[in-house]
C-alpha positions in Angstrom: -0.1 0.0 0.0 1.4 3.3 -1.0 1.5 6.8 0.3 -1.3 8.1 -1.7 -3.7 5.2 -0.8 -2.9 5.7 2.9 -3.6 9.3 2.6 -7.0 8.6 1.0 -7.8 6.2 3.6 -7.2 8.7 6.3 -9.2 11.4 4.4 -12.2 8.9 4.2 -11.8 8.2 7.9 -11.8 11.8 9.0 -14.9 12.3 6.9 -16.5 9.3 8.7 -15.4 10.7 12.1 -17.1 14.0 11.2 -20.2 11.9 10.3 -20.2 10.3 13.7 -19.9 13.5 15.6 -22.6 15.2 13.8 -24.9 12.2 14.5 -23.9 12.7 18.2 -24.6 16.4 18.0 -28.1 15.7 16.9 -28.9 12.5 18.6 -27.0 13.2 22.0 -25.9 9.7 21.9 -22.5 9.4 23.4 -21.8 6.2 21.6 -21.4 8.0 18.4 -18.8 10.5 19.8 -16.9 7.5 21.0 -16.9 6.1 17.4 -15.9 9.6 16.1 -13.0 9.7 18.5 -11.8 6.3 17.7 -12.1 6.8 14.0 -9.8 9.8 14.3 -7.2 7.6 16.0 -7.4 4.9 13.2 -7.3 7.8 10.5 -4.2 9.3 12.3 -2.4 6.1 12.3 -3.0 5.7 8.6 -2.0 9.3 8.0 1.2 8.9 10.1 2.3 5.9 8.0 1.6 7.8 4.8 3.9 10.5 5.8 6.7 8.2 6.9 6.4 6.6 3.5 6.5 10.1 2.0 9.7 10.7 4.0 11.4 7.5 2.5 10.1 8.3 -0.9 11.3 11.9 -1.0 14.2 11.6 1.2 13.4 14.7 3.1 10.8 16.3 5.5 7.2 15.8 4.6 6.2 19.6 4.5 8.4 21.0 1.5 5.6 21.9 -0.8 1.8 23.0 -0.2 0.6 19.4 -0.4 2.9 18.1 2.1 2.4 21.2 4.3 -1.3 20.9 4.3 -1.1 17.1 4.9 1.1 17.7 8.1 -1.1 20.6 9.2 -4.2 18.5 9.0 -2.3 15.6 10.9 -1.1 18.2 13.6 -4.8 19.4 13.8 -6.2 15.9 14.4 -3.6 15.1 17.0 -4.2 18.4 18.8 -8.0 17.7 18.9 -7.3 14.2 20.4 -5.2 15.7 23.0 -7.7 18.4 24.0 -10.7 16.0 23.8 -9.0 13.5 26.0 -8.1 16.2 28.6 -11.2 18.5 28.4 -14.0 16.4 27.0 -15.0 18.7 24.3 -17.0 16.2 22.2 -19.4 18.8 21.1 -16.7 20.6 19.3 -15.6 17.6 17.3 -18.0 17.8 14.3 -16.7 21.6 13.9 -13.2 20.9 14.2 -13.2 17.9 12.0 -14.6 20.2 9.2 -11.2 22.1 9.5 -9.3 19.0 9.1 -11.4 17.7 6.3 -11.0 21.1 4.6 -7.3 20.9 5.0 -7.3 17.4 3.6 -9.6 18.3 0.7 -7.2 21.2 -0.3 -4.1 18.8 0.0 -6.0 16.4 -2.4 -6.9 19.0 -5.1 -5.3 18.4 -8.4 -4.1 22.1 -8.1 -1.6 20.9 -5.4 1.6 19.4 -6.9 2.3 16.1 -5.2 5.6 15.1 -6.9 8.4 14.8 -4.5 11.2 17.0 -5.8 14.7 17.6 -4.7 15.3 20.3 -2.1 17.2 23.6 -2.8 20.5 23.8 -0.7 19.0 26.2 1.7 16.3 23.6 2.7 18.5 20.8 3.1 18.9 21.3 6.8 17.5 19.7 9.9 16.3 23.2 10.9 13.6 22.6 8.3 12.2 19.7 10.5 12.4 21.9 13.7 11.2 25.1 12.2 8.2 23.9 10.1 6.9 21.0 12.1 6.9 22.9 15.3 5.4 25.9 13.9 2.5 24.0 12.2 2.0 22.0 15.5 1.5 25.4 17.3 -0.9 26.6 14.7 -3.1 23.3 15.2 -3.8 24.6 18.8 -4.7 28.0 17.6 -7.2 26.2 15.4 -8.8 24.5 18.5 -9.0 27.9 20.2 -10.7 29.3 17.2 -13.4 26.7 17.1 -13.9 26.9 20.8 -14.0 30.8 20.8 -16.7 30.7 18.2 -18.6 28.1 20.3 -18.3 30.3 23.3 -19.9 33.3 21.5 -22.8 31.0 20.3 -23.1 29.3 23.8 -23.2 32.7 25.5 -25.9 34.0 23.4 -28.0 30.8 24.2 -27.2 31.3 27.9 -28.5 34.8 27.7 -31.8 33.6 26.2 -32.0 31.1 29.2 -30.9 28.0 27.3 -28.3 26.0 29.3 -26.1 23.3 27.4 -27.2 19.8 28.5 -23.7 18.5 27.7 -22.0 20.6 30.4 -19.9 22.5 27.8 -20.9 25.8 29.2 -19.6 29.1 27.8 -17.4 29.5 30.7 -15.8 26.0 30.1 -15.3 26.9 26.4 -13.6 30.0 27.4 -11.3 28.3 29.7 -10.4 25.5 26.9 -9.6 28.4 24.3 -7.3 29.9 26.9 -5.5 26.7 27.6 -5.3 25.9 23.9 -3.7 29.3 23.3 -1.5 28.6 26.3 -0.1 25.5 24.6 -0.1 26.7 21.1 1.6 30.1 21.6 4.8 28.8 23.3 5.2 26.0 20.6 4.7 28.6 17.9 7.2 30.9 19.4 9.8 28.2 19.5 9.1 26.9 16.0 8.0 30.0 14.1 10.3 32.6 15.6 13.3 31.1 17.6 14.0 28.1 15.1 13.0 30.2 12.3 15.5 33.1 13.0 18.5 30.6 13.9 17.8 28.8 10.5 17.6 32.1 8.6 21.0 33.1 10.1 22.5 29.9 9.2 21.1 29.8 5.6 21.3 33.6 4.7 23.4 35.2 7.2 20.6 37.1 8.8 18.2 36.6 11.7 15.5 38.8 10.1 14.9 39.7 6.5 11.4 41.3 6.7 10.1 38.5 4.4 6.2 38.7 4.1 5.8 35.4 5.9 8.2 36.5 8.7 6.0 39.8 9.2 2.7 38.0 9.2 4.1 35.4 11.7 5.2 38.2 13.9 1.6 39.8 13.5 0.0 36.3 14.4 2.4 36.1 17.5 1.6 39.6 18.6 -2.3 38.9 18.4 -2.0 35.7 20.5 0.5 37.5 23.0 -2.2 40.3 23.4 -4.7 37.5 24.1 -2.7 36.2 27.0 -1.5 39.5 28.2 -5.1 40.9 28.5 -6.3 37.8 30.3 -3.3 37.6 32.7 -2.7 41.3 33.4 -5.9 43.0 32.6 -8.3 40.2 33.6 -10.1 40.0 30.3 -12.4 36.9 29.7 -15.3 35.9 27.6 -16.3 37.8 24.5 -13.2 40.0 24.2 -10.9 37.2 24.5 -12.9 35.1 22.0 -12.6 37.8 19.5 -8.9 38.1 19.9 -8.5 34.4 19.5 -10.7 34.3 16.4 -8.6 37.4 14.8 -5.4 35.6 15.9 -6.5 32.4 13.9 -7.4 34.4 10.9 -4.1 36.2 11.0 -2.5 32.8 11.1 -4.5 31.5 8.1 -3.5 34.6 6.1 0.3 33.8 7.1 -0.3 30.3 5.8 -2.4 30.9 2.7 -2.6 34.6 1.9 1.1 35.2 2.1 1.9 32.2 -0.1 -0.3 33.0 -2.9 -0.7 36.8 -2.6 2.8 37.9 -1.5 6.1 36.5 -3.0 9.0 35.8 -0.6 11.6 33.3 0.7 8.9 31.0 2.2 6.5 30.5 -0.7 5.3 27.0 -1.3 4.4 25.5 -4.6 
């Protein structure tokens, strides 16, 4: 079984997982949420093997073009969801978050994404590629969790004002707390991968820690937004709606850094 077949199996299983989670959402039967959870685990195993085969096939890290990058980001997002779900029991967020994973997988599967493994340019032939890109994308996966739970917080808060209390126990207060913890995990990881490892690698590759490349600038903007999120919570005591809006803006900035910069602004970090 080759890499593309295992990737397809993972894609189908992610869709099946979302299907189970949506049934749970409408039927309130916990057995379907459990099926969704375990389906993600099986999908993640298939996806992991696919990426390992890709490494052996290409001879380099599995995120050197847009197809590989999207695949790794969707893998990271699924892993991050399993981690948060196991720790905080956010099954109600499952269907919405899996839509993000499926969307990333669908983009990676698109005929518009070149899937051929090509030799790397000299600047990319470094172990810093592994550290910089993998850790950065993993941090962004936790930002995606904060994005989903922040939107859910706003919706749940609106319902609570109308006198409707969630029977699942996933209250607005709990969603706000999960968003905070997701950012608390994601920002240090993103800082290490996107900024620290990125600057060290830039110095080794181009002799400069910072070159004002568009992706560098937008990564810094993303970092500032989430740093503001944590600062306003820890120092100014912000909670709830204000924090949720900042988390949503931060993830949108991360999306623009990932997609917008790549397709709208040329630079050293552009994928093909």
